[in-house]
C-alpha positions, 0 to 999 in steps of 0.5 A: 110826528113832527113837534116843536120844542114847546109841543114836546115840553107840553106833552111831558108836562101833561103826561100822567105819573101813574097807571097800570104796567102797560101804561107805565111802559108806554109812558117811559117809552114815550118820554124817552122819545119826546125828551130832548137829547144832549145834542139838542139841548146844546143845538137849541141853547135850552136853559133852565131858569129860577126865579127868586120866588122858586118859579122854574121855567125853560127857555131856548133861543127864539130862532128855534121856536117854530122848528119841527122835529120827527119824532116816531110816536105809536098809535098806543102812544098817541091814544095816551096823549089824546086821552090825557088831554081830554081828561085835563079838558073835562077837569078844566085843567088845560093851559094855553100851551095845550092848544096846539096839542088839543088841535092835533091829538083831539081834533085832528088838525095838522100843525102848521109847518115852518 
């Protein structure tokens, strides 16, 4: 699966933190696959920022906004992501960063390649 930095960060944000042992093992493996490596953090200029009011966000060099990286994600992990997106959708808890993920994981639309 080819994912952008933003999509990877969005997946990490929406994944649940609780579940049964099978789900937790899948989540652990999936997080390790999607997380940015030390080399990527340096290559993409990724920085964590914090405002005076305590708000935290991550940013990276804009030239990498549409860069896609191949990440091997199993069918079970894809199902886990899809279920979580649908659960959040039913609860009206999706945000604008979830749109590309919804399109791909729920509607089956291929992401735009750059």
